[in-house]
C-alpha positions in Angstrom: -14.6 1.3 15.0 -12.6 1.8 11.8 -11.3 -0.6 9.6 -9.7 -0.5 6.2 -11.5 -1.3 2.9 -9.4 -4.3 2.6 -10.8 -5.9 5.5 -14.2 -6.3 3.3 -15.2 -9.0 1.0 -17.1 -8.8 -2.1 -20.4 -8.0 -1.3 -20.2 -6.3 2.0 -21.5 -3.1 2.9 -19.8 -0.3 4.3 -19.9 3.3 5.4 -17.4 6.0 5.3 -16.9 7.5 8.7 -13.5 9.3 8.1 -10.3 9.7 6.7 -6.5 8.7 8.0 -4.8 11.9 9.0 -1.8 11.3 6.9 -4.0 11.1 3.7 -4.1 15.0 3.0 -2.8 14.7 -0.6 -5.8 12.4 -1.7 -8.6 13.7 1.0 -9.7 16.4 -1.9 -9.6 14.0 -4.6 -11.8 11.5 -2.5 -14.4 13.9 -1.5 -14.6 15.3 -4.9 -15.6 11.8 -6.1 -18.4 11.6 -3.7 -16.7 9.9 -0.9 -18.0 12.0 2.1 -18.5 10.8 5.7 -21.8 9.0 6.0 -21.8 7.6 2.7 -22.7 4.0 2.4 -21.5 1.6 -0.3 -21.0 -2.3 -1.3 -18.0 -3.9 -2.6 -18.4 -5.0 -6.2 -15.2 -6.6 -6.9 -11.4 -6.7 -6.4 -9.0 -6.9 -9.4 -6.9 -10.5 -9.3 -3.9 -8.9 -7.7 -6.1 -6.9 -5.2 -5.9 -3.7 -6.8 -7.9 -1.7 -7.6 -11.0 -2.4 -5.9 -14.5 -1.3 -7.4 -17.2 -0.1 -4.8 -20.8 0.9 -5.9 -22.2 3.9 -4.1 -24.7 6.8 -5.0 -25.9 4.8 -7.9 -22.4 4.7 -9.9 -19.3 2.3 -9.5 -16.2 3.9 -8.6 -12.9 2.2 -8.9 -9.9 3.1 -6.3 -6.4 2.1 -6.3 -5.1 0.3 -2.9 -3.2 3.4 -1.6 -6.4 5.8 -2.2 -8.6 3.3 -0.4 -6.5 3.0 2.6 -7.0 6.4 3.3 -11.0 5.7 4.0 -11.8 4.9 7.6 -14.6 2.7 7.2 -17.4 1.2 9.4 -18.6 -2.2 8.2 -22.4 -2.7 7.9 -24.6 -5.6 8.3 
């Protein structure tokens, strides 16, 4: 079941399972940043107003804006 990044809380683990079909403009950018299907990550923190969100994956921290993160289809782990 695919969920959105905003449905996760700090400390939650997730796995990228795909991209929203409407997000073609950001898809190449997200793929270049290492956000490929099958990649596992954890939520590190949300900014006070909810934008941006910081995730940790592949040994580094990555900050995404809300509209970029909305394109990701996520599976919650654990």
